[in-house]
LUMSEVO-441439 format. One record per residue: residue in three letters; residue number from 1; x, y, z of N, C-alpha, C in turn. Coordinates in nm, 3 decimals. Last residue first. Layout:
<nodes>
> rest	nr	n.x	n.y	n.z	ca.x	ca.y	ca.z	c.x	c.y	c.z
> ALA	NUM	X	Y	Z	X	Y	Z	X	Y	Z
...
</nodes>
This chain:
<nodes>
> rest	nr	n.x	n.y	n.z	ca.x	ca.y	ca.z	c.x	c.y	c.z
> TRP	86	2.040	-0.481	-0.866	2.110	-0.467	-0.738	2.225	-0.462	-0.785
> ASN	85	1.835	-0.513	-1.060	1.910	-0.420	-1.003	2.023	-0.387	-0.950
> ILE	84	1.842	-0.787	-1.040	1.855	-0.722	-1.241	1.890	-0.580	-1.180
> LEU	83	1.611	-0.798	-0.820	1.719	-0.862	-0.862	1.800	-0.839	-0.980
> THR	82	1.419	-0.637	-0.901	1.497	-0.580	-0.782	1.606	-0.670	-0.801
> ASN	81	1.301	-0.794	-1.101	1.372	-0.637	-1.175	1.440	-0.622	-0.974
> TYR	80	1.247	-1.021	-0.975	1.298	-0.992	-1.093	1.412	-0.913	-1.088
> THR	79	1.030	-0.881	-0.810	1.110	-0.963	-0.764	1.258	-0.968	-0.850
> CYS	78	0.869	-0.761	-0.957	0.921	-0.681	-0.920	1.030	-0.751	-0.839
> PHE	77	0.749	-1.014	-1.112	0.821	-0.928	-1.223	0.931	-0.810	-1.104
> ILE	76	0.651	-1.154	-0.898	0.726	-1.221	-1.008	0.803	-1.120	-1.042
> SER	75	0.403	-1.021	-0.809	0.569	-1.072	-0.731	0.687	-1.068	-0.818
> MET	74	0.277	-0.986	-1.053	0.350	-0.874	-0.993	0.484	-0.867	-0.958
> GLY	73	0.184	-1.283	-1.080	0.281	-1.164	-1.170	0.367	-1.059	-1.146
> VAL	72	0.042	-1.287	-0.841	0.157	-1.329	-0.898	0.260	-1.299	-0.981
> SER	71	-0.133	-1.072	-0.948	-0.064	-0.992	-0.798	0.047	-1.158	-0.783
> LEU	70	-0.293	-1.193	-1.107	-0.181	-1.104	-1.149	-0.100	-1.028	-1.060
> GLY	69	-0.359	-1.416	-0.997	-0.291	-1.454	-1.084	-0.227	-1.288	-1.111
> ILE	68	-0.538	-1.281	-0.824	-0.449	-1.342	-0.765	-0.294	-1.389	-0.858
> ILE	67	-0.738	-1.170	-1.012	-0.641	-1.030	-0.902	-0.565	-1.156	-0.833
> ALA	66	-0.837	-1.383	-1.101	-0.789	-1.314	-1.153	-0.695	-1.204	-1.116
> PHE	65	-0.940	-1.542	-0.917	-0.827	-1.622	-1.008	-0.778	-1.493	-1.026
> ASP	64	-1.157	-1.348	-0.897	-1.014	-1.382	-0.754	-0.916	-1.429	-0.821
> LYS	63	-1.330	-1.358	-1.115	-1.210	-1.226	-1.069	-1.127	-1.240	-0.948
> TYR	62	-1.394	-1.618	-1.101	-1.258	-1.533	-1.195	-1.244	-1.411	-1.179
> LYS	61	-1.552	-1.584	-0.843	-1.424	-1.660	-0.855	-1.337	-1.641	-0.985
> GLU	60	-1.740	-1.394	-0.961	-1.662	-1.397	-0.792	-1.537	-1.426	-0.834
> VAL	59	-1.826	-1.549	-1.142	-1.772	-1.396	-1.190	-1.744	-1.389	-1.052
> THR	58	-1.937	-1.779	-1.014	-1.840	-1.794	-1.093	-1.781	-1.643	-1.132
> THR	57	-2.055	-1.740	-0.666	-2.067	-1.699	-0.820	-1.911	-1.739	-0.904
> PHE	56	-1.910	-1.731	-0.407	-2.030	-1.794	-0.452	-2.072	-1.813	-0.664
> ALA	55	-1.680	-1.660	-0.251	-1.699	-1.635	-0.358	-1.832	-1.715	-0.422
> CYS	54	-1.605	-1.659	0.078	-1.746	-1.609	0.034	-1.739	-1.604	-0.149
> LEU	53	-1.341	-1.812	0.118	-1.464	-1.786	0.196	-1.651	-1.770	0.164
> ARG	52	-1.192	-1.852	-0.111	-1.265	-2.002	-0.045	-1.361	-1.969	0.060
> TYR	51	-1.205	-1.613	-0.205	-1.239	-1.689	-0.304	-1.271	-1.838	-0.197
> HIS	50	-1.073	-1.461	0.025	-1.293	-1.425	-0.037	-1.257	-1.543	-0.111
> PHE	49	-0.857	-1.560	0.026	-0.945	-1.580	0.176	-1.092	-1.556	0.088
> LEU	48	-0.773	-1.450	-0.209	-0.776	-1.635	-0.154	-0.861	-1.659	-0.083
> ALA	47	-0.754	-1.229	-0.207	-0.827	-1.279	-0.313	-0.839	-1.428	-0.285
> PRO	46	-0.561	-1.133	0.015	-0.722	-1.139	0.059	-0.762	-1.189	-0.061
> LEU	45	-0.330	-1.298	-0.075	-0.403	-1.365	0.030	-0.545	-1.328	0.054
> THR	44	-0.274	-1.129	-0.272	-0.294	-1.268	-0.277	-0.377	-1.314	-0.221
> PHE	43	-0.218	-0.805	-0.184	-0.307	-0.860	-0.306	-0.350	-0.991	-0.300
> ALA	42	-0.096	-0.775	0.029	-0.146	-0.726	0.019	-0.294	-0.777	-0.077
> ILE	41	0.068	-1.070	0.045	0.013	-1.017	0.176	-0.091	-0.916	0.108
> PRO	40	0.199	-1.041	-0.203	0.086	-1.143	-0.153	0.049	-1.086	-0.004
> ILE	39	0.371	-0.769	-0.145	0.255	-0.803	-0.267	0.160	-0.911	-0.229
> CYS	38	0.538	-0.773	0.100	0.440	-0.715	0.075	0.302	-0.727	-0.031
> ALA	37	0.770	-1.030	0.004	0.657	-1.058	0.138	0.467	-0.951	0.114
> ILE	36	0.870	-0.990	-0.221	0.849	-1.121	-0.196	0.711	-1.125	-0.067
> SER	35	0.911	-0.719	-0.218	0.842	-0.796	-0.321	0.825	-0.915	-0.293
> GLY	34	0.992	-0.631	0.024	0.860	-0.575	-0.032	0.791	-0.650	-0.133
> LEU	33	1.250	-0.712	-0.003	1.151	-0.807	0.110	1.000	-0.768	0.042
> LEU	32	1.323	-0.622	-0.186	1.286	-0.722	-0.221	1.246	-0.793	-0.130
> ALA	31	1.350	-0.335	-0.102	1.303	-0.318	-0.197	1.232	-0.494	-0.203
> LEU	30	1.524	-0.417	0.137	1.373	-0.367	0.153	1.253	-0.364	0.046
> PHE	29	1.759	-0.430	-0.007	1.745	-0.542	0.019	1.557	-0.492	0.096
> ASP	28	1.819	-0.201	-0.138	1.753	-0.296	-0.285	1.747	-0.411	-0.150
> ASP	27	1.841	-0.042	0.056	1.696	-0.013	0.012	1.695	-0.109	-0.084
> LEU	26	2.089	-0.109	0.213	1.910	-0.126	0.239	1.814	-0.119	0.181
> LYS	25	2.342	-0.051	0.092	2.260	-0.133	0.017	2.096	-0.187	0.071
> ASP	24	2.426	0.132	0.203	2.386	0.111	0.119	2.298	0.003	-0.014
> GLY	23	2.450	-0.052	0.478	2.332	0.092	0.439	2.366	0.123	0.316
> ALA	22	2.614	-0.240	0.623	2.477	-0.253	0.463	2.427	-0.173	0.469
> ILE	21	2.699	-0.104	0.850	2.763	-0.218	0.755	2.755	-0.228	0.634
> TYR	20	2.477	0.023	1.007	2.571	0.075	0.965	2.678	-0.008	0.864
> SER	19	2.324	-0.227	1.038	2.264	-0.071	0.911	2.347	0.018	0.852
> ILE	18	2.444	-0.377	1.198	2.387	-0.464	1.026	2.350	-0.259	0.931
> SER	17	2.434	-0.229	1.366	2.571	-0.205	1.340	2.560	-0.262	1.172
> ILE	16	2.192	-0.171	1.486	2.283	-0.036	1.444	2.381	-0.080	1.350
> THR	15	2.142	-0.400	1.547	2.070	-0.335	1.408	2.153	-0.243	1.389
> ALA	14	2.296	-0.478	1.771	2.299	-0.540	1.671	2.216	-0.479	1.541
> THR	13	2.185	-0.275	1.948	2.313	-0.248	1.877	2.360	-0.350	1.790
> VAL	12	1.898	-0.359	1.928	1.964	-0.214	1.906	2.115	-0.184	1.846
> LEU	11	2.008	-0.588	2.089	1.914	-0.583	1.984	1.932	-0.466	1.927
> LEU	10	2.125	-0.536	2.303	2.243	-0.646	2.220	2.111	-0.579	2.093
> THR	9	1.940	-0.402	2.467	2.060	-0.337	2.421	2.118	-0.417	2.283
> ARG	8	1.715	-0.607	2.515	1.720	-0.495	2.400	1.825	-0.410	2.361
> ASN	7	1.906	-0.741	2.658	1.851	-0.768	2.523	1.814	-0.657	2.431
> ILE	6	1.932	-0.549	2.876	2.030	-0.614	2.810	1.981	-0.685	2.663
> ASN	5	1.703	-0.567	2.949	1.697	-0.481	2.910	1.875	-0.431	2.847
> GLU	4	1.588	-0.833	3.025	1.514	-0.744	2.915	1.584	-0.624	2.836
> TYR	3	1.735	-0.850	3.245	1.801	-0.946	3.135	1.707	-0.844	3.039
> ILE	2	1.614	-0.700	3.432	1.780	-0.637	3.411	1.830	-0.775	3.281
> MET	1	1.394	-0.829	3.469	1.408	-0.699	3.438	1.517	-0.671	3.376
</nodes>
């Protein structure tokens, strides 16, 4: 029980220290993280799962490919834009 409290205290202390040291660049880091992780989770993976599990007609498959292509393009654009404005 006491080890859990020590670990929790160290984790909170480390998080506060990192935020204090890199606070001015935290928004850039979160933008980069969002473009790399959130866009695939929100757009690419659902369309990919739909394609693999329940897209039976050709129209459904083309729609899924279009969504996947658009989301990959959005992810590349957002990552590029974030790195350029860093």
